[in-house]
LOLOPA-410861 format. One line per field, with one value per residue (C-alpha): residue number from 0; x, y, z. Coordinates in nm, 3 decimals. Example, Ala and Ser with C-alpha at 12.3 -4.5 7.8 and 13.67 -1.06 7.14 Angstrom:
! LOLOPA-410861
seq = c(0_1)
x = c(1.230_1.367)
y = c(-0.450_-0.106)
z = c(0.780_0.714)
! end
This chain:
! LOLOPA-410861
seq = c(0_1_2_3_4_5_6_7_8_9_10_11_12_13_14_15_16_17_18_19_20_21_22_23_24_25_26_27_28_29_30_31_32_33_34_35_36_37_38_39_40_41_42_43_44_45_46_47_48_49_50_51_52_53_54_55_56_57_58_59_60_61_62_63_64_65_66_67_68_69_70_71_72_73_74_75_76_77_78_79_80_81_82_83_84_85_86_87_88_89_90_91_92_93_94_95_96_97_98_99_100_101_102_103_104_105_106_107_108_109_110_111_112_113_114_115_116_117_118_119_120_121_122_123_124_125_126_127_128_129_130_131_132_133_134_135_136_137_138_139_140_141_142_143_144_145_146_147_148_149_150_151_152_153_154_155_156_157_158_159_160_161_162_163_164_165_166_167_168_169_170_171_172_173_174_175_176_177_178_179_180_181_182_183_184_185_186_187_188_189_190_191_192_193_194_195_196_197_198_199_200_201_202_203_204_205_206_207_208_209_210_211_212_213_214_215_216_217_218_219)
x = c(4.984_4.904_4.542_4.454_4.158_4.389_4.756_4.984_4.959_4.622_4.780_4.440_4.396_4.692_4.919_4.822_4.918_5.271_5.300_5.162_5.374_5.691_5.626_5.578_5.885_6.107_5.979_6.075_6.420_6.457_6.406_6.045_5.808_5.554_5.244_4.983_4.616_4.426_4.156_4.163_4.020_4.130_3.870_3.557_3.760_3.962_4.333_4.430_4.613_4.599_4.373_4.417_4.777_5.074_5.253_5.596_5.570_5.896_6.000_5.667_5.425_5.090_4.768_4.479_4.118_3.820_3.577_3.207_3.134_3.283_3.273_3.466_3.323_3.547_3.352_3.548_3.412_3.714_3.958_3.762_3.748_4.126_4.182_3.960_4.149_4.501_4.493_4.654_4.956_5.067_5.201_5.027_4.762_4.824_4.514_4.547_4.278_3.924_3.563_3.553_3.431_3.778_3.926_3.637_3.544_3.908_3.958_3.654_3.777_4.128_3.998_3.771_4.079_4.262_4.543_4.693_4.570_4.747_4.542_4.691_4.397_4.577_4.385_4.042_3.993_3.963_3.697_3.702_3.589_3.298_3.191_3.220_2.981_2.765_2.859_2.539_2.583_2.951_2.868_2.618_2.852_3.136_2.937_2.789_3.077_3.404_3.463_3.446_3.671_3.935_3.943_4.103_4.361_4.690_4.687_4.969_4.962_5.205_5.198_5.157_4.827_4.684_4.821_4.638_4.321_4.301_4.358_4.057_3.833_3.960_4.046_4.286_4.532_4.819_4.931_5.247_5.343_5.586_5.616_5.580_5.883_5.969_6.191_6.400_6.552_6.920_6.995_6.941_7.079_6.850_6.831_6.708_6.481_6.447_6.118_5.939_5.606_5.417_5.489_5.285_5.208_5.014_4.860_4.712_4.479_4.171_4.203_4.193_4.392_4.563_4.712_4.950_4.904_4.961_5.296_5.393_5.308_5.509_5.805_5.817)
y = c(-4.568_-4.592_-4.527_-4.457_-4.279_-4.073_-3.979_-3.777_-3.527_-3.687_-3.848_-3.867_-4.205_-4.358_-4.640_-4.683_-4.321_-4.402_-4.745_-4.641_-4.326_-4.511_-4.771_-4.509_-4.318_-4.627_-4.727_-4.380_-4.411_-4.747_-4.571_-4.661_-4.406_-4.373_-4.153_-4.136_-4.055_-3.972_-3.751_-3.451_-3.667_-3.564_-3.704_-3.491_-3.209_-3.171_-3.119_-2.766_-2.865_-2.775_-3.018_-3.193_-3.075_-3.310_-3.211_-3.338_-3.483_-3.634_-3.718_-3.869_-3.715_-3.694_-3.565_-3.481_-3.486_-3.338_-3.581_-3.509_-3.729_-3.648_-4.001_-4.325_-4.379_-4.097_-4.072_-3.865_-3.845_-3.636_-3.904_-4.180_-3.977_-3.931_-4.302_-4.385_-4.141_-4.227_-4.593_-4.724_-4.498_-4.726_-5.082_-5.157_-4.991_-5.051_-4.997_-4.955_-5.064_-5.171_-5.102_-4.747_-4.615_-4.500_-4.849_-5.055_-4.831_-4.768_-5.144_-5.181_-4.909_-5.052_-5.399_-5.254_-5.087_-5.422_-5.285_-5.527_-5.450_-5.510_-5.465_-5.413_-5.469_-5.307_-5.529_-5.469_-5.819_-6.044_-6.207_-5.898_-5.681_-5.910_-5.950_-5.584_-5.299_-5.319_-5.684_-5.782_-5.506_-5.594_-5.961_-5.877_-5.632_-5.881_-6.161_-5.946_-5.710_-5.717_-6.093_-6.112_-5.805_-5.934_-6.264_-6.073_-5.897_-5.975_-5.936_-5.786_-5.862_-5.738_-6.018_-6.394_-6.348_-6.123_-6.350_-6.659_-6.465_-6.318_-6.656_-6.796_-6.516_-6.448_-6.659_-6.407_-6.432_-6.440_-6.346_-6.167_-6.131_-5.842_-5.661_-5.285_-5.061_-4.934_-4.650_-4.743_-4.495_-4.413_-4.532_-4.900_-4.915_-5.097_-5.038_-5.278_-5.097_-5.265_-5.207_-5.352_-5.262_-5.435_-5.349_-5.057_-5.072_-4.832_-4.996_-4.754_-4.976_-5.190_-5.530_-5.760_-6.068_-5.921_-5.638_-5.890_-5.787_-6.147_-6.146_-5.825_-5.973_-6.287_-6.072_-5.868)
z = c(-1.282_-0.914_-0.820_-0.459_-0.303_-0.081_-0.075_0.144_0.301_0.395_0.702_0.871_0.702_0.885_0.771_0.404_0.334_0.447_0.284_-0.055_-0.074_0.026_-0.245_-0.517_-0.399_-0.406_-0.750_-0.872_-0.714_-0.891_-1.224_-1.301_-1.451_-1.171_-1.162_-0.888_-0.953_-0.635_-0.486_-0.255_0.027_0.374_0.609_0.599_0.445_0.126_0.079_-0.016_-0.334_-0.700_-0.884_-1.219_-1.239_-1.174_-0.854_-0.753_-0.401_-0.273_-0.629_-0.740_-0.991_-0.812_-0.967_-0.735_-0.853_-0.675_-0.512_-0.489_-0.188_0.150_0.288_0.242_-0.108_-0.245_-0.570_-0.822_-1.179_-1.284_-1.171_-1.343_-1.662_-1.653_-1.604_-1.899_-2.121_-2.010_-1.907_-2.225_-2.173_-1.888_-1.870_-1.541_-1.327_-0.958_-0.741_-0.366_-0.118_-0.203_-0.103_-0.237_-0.570_-0.677_-0.649_-0.782_-1.075_-1.169_-1.179_-1.406_-1.644_-1.661_-1.742_-2.010_-2.158_-2.143_-1.924_-1.665_-1.313_-0.985_-0.667_-0.322_-0.085_0.209_0.448_0.295_0.154_0.457_0.672_0.892_0.602_0.522_0.885_0.980_0.899_0.586_0.554_0.370_0.112_0.071_0.018_-0.256_-0.430_-0.406_-0.570_-0.845_-0.929_-0.739_-0.741_-1.124_-1.148_-0.906_-1.091_-1.379_-1.157_-0.989_-0.610_-0.404_-0.031_0.232_0.492_0.511_0.694_0.422_0.150_0.277_0.364_0.012_-0.153_0.032_-0.096_-0.448_-0.750_-0.903_-1.193_-0.948_-0.596_-0.485_-0.121_-0.081_0.256_0.291_0.290_0.636_0.749_1.052_1.293_1.263_1.618_1.676_2.030_2.269_2.640_2.900_3.141_3.477_3.647_3.943_3.790_3.514_3.151_3.015_2.645_2.422_2.114_1.861_1.660_1.678_1.845_1.546_1.448_1.143_1.352_1.508_1.871_1.977_1.797_1.975_2.314_2.236_2.131_2.449)
! end
């Protein structure tokens, strides 16, 4: 079971929508029984999808549950109820991202049901997360609730930077560093463009160390 607060076609949330869906799709291709439990979150709106009914999206069984909050907490009693009832039907529960009620409460329910939990923080467990907005609240919640929970989980990171950052913050059962799947274009021909002007680069992201902007600049 994969648990994520949002899933495609909620592309408004950016990269994690692509990385999580590609992972579940490739696991299905590899022959694993893979189900996704998610909410109808789509920014401040909701996805126009059938709820509480498995839908086949690019080969993956995805069940959407209504959320009752329209913010980043994504609180969904229906989803949590389904996890409590069905958790023991699965060998592993894989939770994506952190710092929302879907992830944290799903983790709690899975541990209570004694089902192994794998958490992919998707960049949400780093010094940036604790020094950004609501950092005092996050620190308190982490010490009282999430730190004890994550201690009982396995952690999946997708880069060396995230791997080392998570190890400094969490004393988990184990860590696995496996990069995201990527889909390359069919044409790999490169062209050298000569210009007398300076290089112009568009970078669609926040300026933060883990985004690797320094690596991009070194590469070019």
